[in-house]
N, CA, C and O atoms as a printed pandas DataFrame, in Angstrom:
     atom_number atom_name residue_name chain_id  residue_number  x_coord  y_coord  z_coord
0              1         N          MET        A               1    0.522   -1.009    0.105
1              2        CA          MET        A               1   -0.084   -0.347   -0.181
2              3         C          MET        A               1    0.953    1.286    0.059
3              4         O          MET        A               1    1.903    1.562    0.792
4              5         N          ARG        A               2    0.352    1.882   -0.728
5              6        CA          ARG        A               2    1.269    3.364   -0.889
6              7         C          ARG        A               2    0.728    4.696   -0.287
7              8         O          ARG        A               2   -0.434    5.073   -0.441
8              9         N          ASP        A               3    1.656    5.356    0.397
9             10        CA          ASP        A               3    1.069    6.467    1.265
10            11         C          ASP        A               3    1.429    7.613    0.194
11            12         O          ASP        A               3    2.441    7.823   -0.474
12            13         N          VAL        A               4    0.396    8.159    0.285
13            14        CA          VAL        A               4    0.429    9.785   -0.813
14            15         C          VAL        A               4   -0.378   11.085   -0.127
15            16         O          VAL        A               4   -1.496   11.066    0.387
16            17         N          LYS        A               5    0.364   12.005   -0.250
17            18        CA          LYS        A               5   -0.103   13.250    0.725
18            19         C          LYS        A               5   -1.084   13.941   -0.195
19            20         O          LYS        A               5   -1.035   13.616   -1.381
20            21         N          VAL        A               6   -1.867   14.745    0.140
21            22        CA          VAL        A               6   -3.219   15.211   -0.196
22            23         C          VAL        A               6   -2.501   16.238   -1.270
23            24         O          VAL        A               6   -3.208   16.583   -2.216
24            25         N          THR        A               7   -1.449   16.643   -1.220
25            26        CA          THR        A               7   -1.339   17.781   -2.249
26            27         C          THR        A               7   -0.610   17.073   -3.706
27            28         O          THR        A               7   -0.629   17.490   -4.864
28            29         N          ASP        A               8   -0.044   15.969   -3.176
29            30        CA          ASP        A               8    0.559   15.306   -4.639
30            31         C          ASP        A               8   -0.635   14.356   -5.209
31            32         O          ASP        A               8   -0.599   13.970   -6.377
32            33         N          LEU        A               9   -1.707   13.994   -4.317
33            34        CA          LEU        A               9   -2.802   13.375   -5.099
34            35         C          LEU        A               9   -3.518   14.288   -5.590
35            36         O          LEU        A               9   -4.250   13.760   -6.427
36            37         N          ARG        A              10   -3.765   15.713   -5.504
37            38        CA          ARG        A              10   -4.416   16.776   -6.166
38            39         C          ARG        A              10   -3.497   16.612   -7.396
39            40         O          ARG        A              10   -3.963   15.995   -8.354
40            41         N          SER        A              11   -2.115   17.149   -7.477
41            42        CA          SER        A              11   -1.559   17.016   -8.893
42            43         C          SER        A              11   -1.408   16.146   -9.366
43            44         O          SER        A              11   -0.866   16.440  -10.432
44            45         N          HIS        A              12   -1.574   14.761   -9.278
45            46        CA          HIS        A              12   -1.418   13.324  -10.157
46            47         C          HIS        A              12   -2.637   12.872   -9.885
47            48         O          HIS        A              12   -2.493   11.687   -9.585
48            49         N          LEU        A              13   -3.910   13.207   -9.817
49            50        CA          LEU        A              13   -5.019   12.585   -9.473
50            51         C          LEU        A              13   -5.243   11.433  -10.370
51            52         O          LEU        A              13   -5.277   10.331   -9.824
52            53         N          PRO        A              14   -5.436   11.505  -11.922
53            54        CA          PRO        A              14   -5.516   10.280  -12.983
54            55         C          PRO        A              14   -4.433    9.360  -13.027
55            56         O          PRO        A              14   -4.544    8.255  -13.558
56            57         N          ALA        A              15   -3.086    9.889  -12.335
57            58        CA          ALA        A              15   -2.012    8.659  -12.200
58            59         C          ALA        A              15   -2.373    7.589  -11.300
59            60         O          ALA        A              15   -2.333    6.373  -11.489
60            61         N          PHE        A              16   -2.849    8.473   -9.954
61            62        CA          PHE        A              16   -3.049    7.479   -8.911
62            63         C          PHE        A              16   -4.350    6.606   -9.280
63            64         O          PHE        A              16   -4.323    5.376   -9.261
64            65         N          LEU        A              17   -5.571    7.408   -9.640
65            66        CA          LEU        A              17   -6.734    6.436   -9.930
66            67         C          LEU        A              17   -6.387    5.491  -10.994
67            68         O          LEU        A              17   -7.129    4.509  -11.007
68            69         N          ALA        A              18   -5.322    5.507  -12.037
69            70        CA          ALA        A              18   -5.188    4.572  -13.176
70            71         C          ALA        A              18   -4.335    3.181  -12.142
71            72         O          ALA        A              18   -4.360    1.959  -12.285
72            73         N          ALA        A              19   -3.747    3.929  -11.276
73            74        CA          ALA        A              19   -3.004    2.871  -10.016
74            75         C          ALA        A              19   -3.932    2.123   -9.349
75            76         O          ALA        A              19   -3.977    0.902   -9.494
76            77         N          VAL        A              20   -4.839    2.850   -8.480
77            78        CA          VAL        A              20   -5.885    1.768   -7.979
78            79         C          VAL        A              20   -6.744    1.072   -8.902
79            80         O          VAL        A              20   -7.074   -0.052   -8.522
80            81         N          GLN        A              21   -7.267    1.512  -10.205
81            82        CA          GLN        A              21   -7.918    0.693  -11.022
82            83         C          GLN        A              21   -7.169   -0.441  -11.558
83            84         O          GLN        A              21   -7.876   -1.320  -12.050
84            85         N          GLY        A              22   -5.894   -0.632  -11.580
85            86        CA          GLY        A              22   -5.013   -1.374  -11.802
86            87         C          GLY        A              22   -4.876   -2.509  -10.672
87            88         O          GLY        A              22   -4.222   -3.530  -10.884
88            89         N          GLY        A              23   -5.597   -2.240   -9.348
89            90        CA          GLY        A              23   -5.395   -3.124   -8.296
90            91         C          GLY        A              23   -4.653   -2.577   -6.913
91            92         O          GLY        A              23   -4.647   -3.281   -5.904
92            93         N          GLU        A              24   -4.118   -1.453   -6.942
93            94        CA          GLU        A              24   -3.207   -1.099   -5.884
94            95         C          GLU        A              24   -4.349    0.003   -4.982
95            96         O          GLU        A              24   -5.140    0.874   -5.345
96            97         N          GLU        A              25   -3.993   -0.497   -3.813
97            98        CA          GLU        A              25   -4.204    0.444   -2.723
98            99         C          GLU        A              25   -3.703    1.580   -2.294
99           100         O          GLU        A              25   -2.520    1.481   -1.967
100          101         N          ILE        A              26   -4.297    2.911   -2.141
101          102        CA          ILE        A              26   -3.442    3.894   -1.732
102          103         C          ILE        A              26   -3.885    4.475   -0.579
103          104         O          ILE        A              26   -5.113    4.451   -0.489
104          105         N          ARG        A              27   -3.148    5.136    0.599
105          106        CA          ARG        A              27   -3.460    5.628    1.810
106          107         C          ARG        A              27   -3.183    7.344    1.757
107          108         O          ARG        A              27   -2.062    7.843    1.854
108          109         N          ILE        A              28   -4.092    7.894    1.632
109          110        CA          ILE        A              28   -4.182    9.579    1.525
110          111         C          ILE        A              28   -3.565    9.885    2.981
111          112         O          ILE        A              28   -3.770    9.156    3.952
112          113         N          LEU        A              29   -2.635   11.279    3.013
113          114        CA          LEU        A              29   -1.997   11.706    4.233
114          115         C          LEU        A              29   -2.338   12.944    4.233
115          116         O          LEU        A              29   -2.114   13.480    3.148
116          117         N          LEU        A              30   -2.930   13.825    5.253
117          118        CA          LEU        A              30   -2.855   15.041    5.789
118          119         C          LEU        A              30   -2.064   15.467    6.754
119          120         O          LEU        A              30   -2.638   15.486    7.843
120          121         N          ARG        A              31   -0.764   15.880    6.775
121          122        CA          ARG        A              31    0.111   16.417    7.797
122          123         C          ARG        A              31    0.459   15.181    8.642
123          124         O          ARG        A              31    0.538   15.123    9.870
124          125         N          GLY        A              32    0.673   14.087    7.632
125          126        CA          GLY        A              32    1.213   13.240    8.297
126          127         C          GLY        A              32    0.167   11.898    8.704
127          128         O          GLY        A              32    0.754   10.826    8.849
128          129         N          LYS        A              33   -0.887   11.898    8.838
129          130        CA          LYS        A              33   -2.046   11.208    9.225
130          131         C          LYS        A              33   -2.932   10.742    8.118
131          132         O          LYS        A              33   -3.335   11.481    7.220
132          133         N          VAL        A              34   -3.217    9.458    8.235
133          134        CA          VAL        A              34   -3.798    8.603    7.389
134          135         C          VAL        A              34   -5.133    9.142    7.291
135          136         O          VAL        A              34   -5.882    8.644    8.131
136          137         N          ILE        A              35   -5.779   10.163    6.393
137          138        CA          ILE        A              35   -7.248   10.160    6.385
138          139         C          ILE        A              35   -8.392    9.614    5.598
139          140         O          ILE        A              35   -9.562    9.989    5.679
140          141         N          ALA        A              36   -7.972    8.804    4.928
141          142        CA          ALA        A              36   -8.408    7.839    3.919
142          143         C          ALA        A              36   -7.507    6.976    3.158
143          144         O          ALA        A              36   -6.279    6.910    3.212
144          145         N          ARG        A              37   -8.506    6.198    2.296
145          146        CA          ARG        A              37   -7.753    5.190    1.493
146          147         C          ARG        A              37   -8.591    5.078    0.227
147          148         O          ARG        A              37   -9.822    5.069    0.213
148          149         N          LEU        A              38   -8.014    5.018   -0.540
149          150        CA          LEU        A              38   -8.385    4.701   -2.061
150          151         C          LEU        A              38   -8.267    3.190   -2.491
151          152         O          LEU        A              38   -7.197    2.589   -2.587
152          153         N          VAL        A              39   -9.512    2.659   -2.735
153          154        CA          VAL        A              39   -9.239    1.103   -2.827
154          155         C          VAL        A              39   -9.848    0.722   -4.284
155          156         O          VAL        A              39  -10.741    1.436   -4.739
156          157         N          PRO        A              40   -9.406   -0.328   -4.976
157          158        CA          PRO        A              40  -10.543   -0.872   -6.338
158          159         C          PRO        A              40  -11.789   -0.936   -5.543
159          160         O          PRO        A              40  -11.967   -1.132   -4.341
160          161         N          GLU        A              41  -12.691   -0.696   -6.627
161          162        CA          GLU        A              41  -13.714   -1.392   -6.850
162          163         C          GLU        A              41  -14.242   -2.743   -6.811
163          164         O          GLU        A              41  -14.194   -3.224   -7.943
164          165         N          ARG        A              42  -14.750   -3.583   -5.917
165          166        CA          ARG        A              42  -15.144   -4.833   -6.469
166          167         C          ARG        A              42  -16.469   -5.166   -6.911
167          168         O          ARG        A              42  -17.353   -4.312   -6.978
168          169         N          GLY        A              43  -16.626   -6.256   -7.187
169          170        CA          GLY        A              43  -18.176   -6.751   -7.702
170          171         C          GLY        A              43  -18.655   -7.004   -6.112
171          172         O          GLY        A              43  -18.182   -6.980   -4.976
172          173         N          ASP        A              44  -20.017   -7.285   -6.865
173          174        CA          ASP        A              44  -21.036   -7.294   -5.045
174          175         C          ASP        A              44  -20.279   -8.528   -4.769
175          176         O          ASP        A              44  -19.303   -8.397   -4.031
176          177         N          VAL        A              45  -20.597   -9.911   -5.305
177          178        CA          VAL        A              45  -20.030  -11.094   -4.794
178          179         C          VAL        A              45  -18.836  -11.185   -4.499
179          180         O          VAL        A              45  -18.770  -11.998   -3.577
180          181         N          GLU        A              46  -17.620  -10.732   -4.813
181          182        CA          GLU        A              46  -16.623  -10.605   -4.581
182          183         C          GLU        A              46  -16.330   -9.474   -3.030
183          184         O          GLU        A              46  -15.405   -9.694   -2.248
184          185         N          ALA        A              47  -17.132   -8.531   -2.896
185          186        CA          ALA        A              47  -16.852   -7.990   -1.708
186          187         C          ALA        A              47  -17.547   -8.685   -0.672
187          188         O          ALA        A              47  -17.116   -8.610    0.479
188          189         N          ALA        A              48  -18.591   -9.368   -0.942
189          190        CA          ALA        A              48  -19.298  -10.141    0.084
190          191         C          ALA        A              48  -18.415  -11.289    0.486
191          192         O          ALA        A              48  -18.151  -11.494    1.671
192          193         N          ARG        A              49  -18.010  -11.951   -0.376
193          194        CA          ARG        A              49  -17.050  -12.760    0.085
194          195         C          ARG        A              49  -15.612  -12.724    0.848
195          196         O          ARG        A              49  -15.065  -13.694    1.373
196          197         N          SER        A              50  -15.176  -11.529    0.799
197          198        CA          SER        A              50  -14.163  -11.026    1.173
198          199         C          SER        A              50  -14.812  -10.495    2.770
199          200         O          SER        A              50  -14.199  -10.583    3.834
200          201         N          ARG        A              51  -15.710  -10.136    2.647
201          202        CA          ARG        A              51  -16.511   -9.808    4.224
202          203         C          ARG        A              51  -16.624  -11.492    5.070
203          204         O          ARG        A              51  -16.246  -11.700    6.223
204          205         N          LEU        A              52  -16.967  -12.072    4.547
205          206        CA          LEU        A              52  -17.464  -13.638    5.041
206          207         C          LEU        A              52  -16.007  -14.190    5.518
207          208         O          LEU        A              52  -15.806  -14.752    6.594
208          209         N          LEU        A              53  -15.116  -13.951    4.607
209          210        CA          LEU        A              53  -13.773  -14.867    4.915
210          211         C          LEU        A              53  -13.256  -13.839    6.122
211          212         O          LEU        A              53  -13.067  -14.448    7.175
212          213         N          ALA        A              54  -13.017  -12.572    6.181
213          214        CA          ALA        A              54  -13.058  -11.769    7.459
214          215         C          ALA        A              54  -13.626  -12.211    8.905
215          216         O          ALA        A              54  -13.119  -12.339   10.019
216          217         N          LEU        A              55  -14.825  -12.370    8.401
217          218        CA          LEU        A              55  -15.777  -12.703    9.960
218          219         C          LEU        A              55  -15.463  -14.520   10.329
219          220         O          LEU        A              55  -15.800  -15.039   11.392
220          221         N          ARG        A              56  -14.800  -15.221    9.254
221          222        CA          ARG        A              56  -14.419  -16.503    9.817
222          223         C          ARG        A              56  -13.546  -16.701   10.901
223          224         O          ARG        A              56  -12.395  -16.284   11.035
224          225         N          GLY        A              57  -14.312  -17.469   11.750
225          226        CA          GLY        A              57  -13.364  -17.792   13.175
226          227         C          GLY        A              57  -13.921  -16.962   14.086
227          228         O          GLY        A              57  -13.708  -17.183   15.278
228          229         N          GLN        A              58  -14.518  -16.153   13.792
229          230        CA          GLN        A              58  -15.305  -14.703   14.905
230          231         C          GLN        A              58  -16.543  -14.949   15.397
231          232         O          GLN        A              58  -16.923  -14.398   16.430
232          233         N          ALA        A              59  -17.454  -15.969   14.577
233          234        CA          ALA        A              59  -18.661  -15.924   14.772
234          235         C          ALA        A              59  -18.940  -16.978   15.856
235          236         O          ALA        A              59  -18.281  -18.016   15.803
236          237         N          ARG        A              60  -19.842  -16.822   16.826
237          238        CA          ARG        A              60  -20.301  -17.633   17.868
238          239         C          ARG        A              60  -21.479  -18.486   17.864
239          240         O          ARG        A              60  -22.540  -17.868   17.790
240          241         N          MET        A              61  -21.539  -19.491   17.913
241          242        CA          MET        A              61  -23.074  -20.189   17.554
242          243         C          MET        A              61  -23.527  -20.380   19.173
243          244         O          MET        A              61  -22.847  -20.366   20.199
244          245         N          GLY        A              62  -24.708  -20.529   18.989
245          246        CA          GLY        A              62  -25.647  -20.588   20.359
246          247         C          GLY        A              62  -25.380  -22.123   20.833
247          248         O          GLY        A              62  -24.450  -22.840   20.464
248          249         N          ASP        A              63  -26.506  -22.475   21.812
249          250        CA          ASP        A              63  -26.962  -23.824   22.082
250          251         C          ASP        A              63  -27.801  -24.406   20.519
251          252         O          ASP        A              63  -28.832  -24.063   19.940
252          253         N          LEU        A              64  -27.029  -25.156   20.330
253          254        CA          LEU        A              64  -27.630  -26.162   18.977
254          255         C          LEU        A              64  -28.472  -27.505   19.517
255          256         O          LEU        A              64  -29.067  -28.257   18.745
256          257         N          ILE        A              65  -28.435  -27.650   20.695
257          258        CA          ILE        A              65  -28.732  -29.149   21.142
258          259         C          ILE        A              65  -30.293  -28.801   21.651
259          260         O          ILE        A              65  -31.083  -29.731   21.487
260          261         N          SER        A              66  -30.811  -27.630   22.221
261          262        CA          SER        A              66  -32.225  -27.432   22.750
262          263         C          SER        A              66  -33.009  -27.723   21.872
263          264         O          SER        A              66  -32.620  -27.636   20.708
264          265         N          PRO        A              67  -34.181  -28.100   22.120
265          266        CA          PRO        A              67  -35.335  -27.862   20.827
266          267         C          PRO        A              67  -35.983  -26.454   20.817
267          268         O          PRO        A              67  -36.144  -25.596   21.685
268          269         N          LEU        A              68  -36.211  -26.521   19.854
269          270        CA          LEU        A              68  -36.801  -25.092   19.378
270          271         C          LEU        A              68  -38.039  -24.535   20.128
271          272         O          LEU        A              68  -38.338  -23.341   20.144
272          273         N          GLU        A              69  -38.647  -25.410   20.678
273          274        CA          GLU        A              69  -40.087  -25.268   21.497
274          275         C          GLU        A              69  -39.738  -25.068   22.871
275          276         O          GLU        A              69  -40.735  -24.909   23.576
276          277         N          ALA        A              70  -38.464  -25.018   23.582
277          278        CA          ALA        A              70  -38.146  -24.897   24.793
278          279         C          ALA        A              70  -38.242  -23.605   25.239
279          280         O          ALA        A              70  -37.639  -22.800   24.529
280          281         N          THR        A              71  -38.901  -23.082   26.344
281          282        CA          THR        A              71  -39.044  -21.699   26.638
282          283         C          THR        A              71  -38.207  -21.214   27.588
283          284         O          THR        A              71  -37.719  -22.047   28.352
284          285         N          TRP        A              72  -37.894  -19.972   27.744
285          286        CA          TRP        A              72  -36.838  -19.666   28.676
286          287         C          TRP        A              72  -37.225  -18.485   29.479
287          288         O          TRP        A              72  -37.764  -17.464   29.053
288          289         N          ASP        A              73  -36.897  -18.742   30.633
289          290        CA          ASP        A              73  -37.630  -17.696   31.632
290          291         C          ASP        A              73  -36.426  -16.733   32.352
291          292         O          ASP        A              73  -35.566  -17.124   33.142
292          293         N          ALA        A              74  -36.599  -15.557   31.912
293          294        CA          ALA        A              74  -35.426  -14.472   32.463
294          295         C          ALA        A              74  -35.355  -14.299   33.842
295          296         O          ALA        A              74  -34.359  -13.971   34.486
296          297         N          GLU        A              75  -36.591  -14.565   34.299
297          298        CA          GLU        A              75  -36.809  -14.205   35.969
298          299         C          GLU        A              75  -36.282  -15.366   36.645
299          300         O          GLU        A              75  -36.178  -15.217   37.862
300          301         N          ARG        A              76  -35.899  -16.547   36.156
301          302        CA          ARG        A              76  -35.413  -17.538   37.222
302          303         C          ARG        A              76  -34.068  -17.623   37.522
303          304         O          ARG        A              76  -33.675  -18.417   38.376
C-alpha cells in the first residue's frame, strides 16, 4: 500500500486513479496522518465473499442442542 500526501494526490490524481484501477491501494495523508484510503471497486459477490472470509472464525453459535419449542424464563 502506498502513502500519498493530499497535495500530491491533487497534482497527479489521474495517475493515482489508474494505479487504483490496476488493483493498488493508496493511503491518503494529511499532515502525516492517514485520512482516507483509495481502494479498487469490487463486484458485489467478491465484496461479500471477502467480508465473510474476514468474519470466519469470529462467529459464535448458540445452543444447538436444545429444541426450538423450549421456553426460557429470564426471571429464574
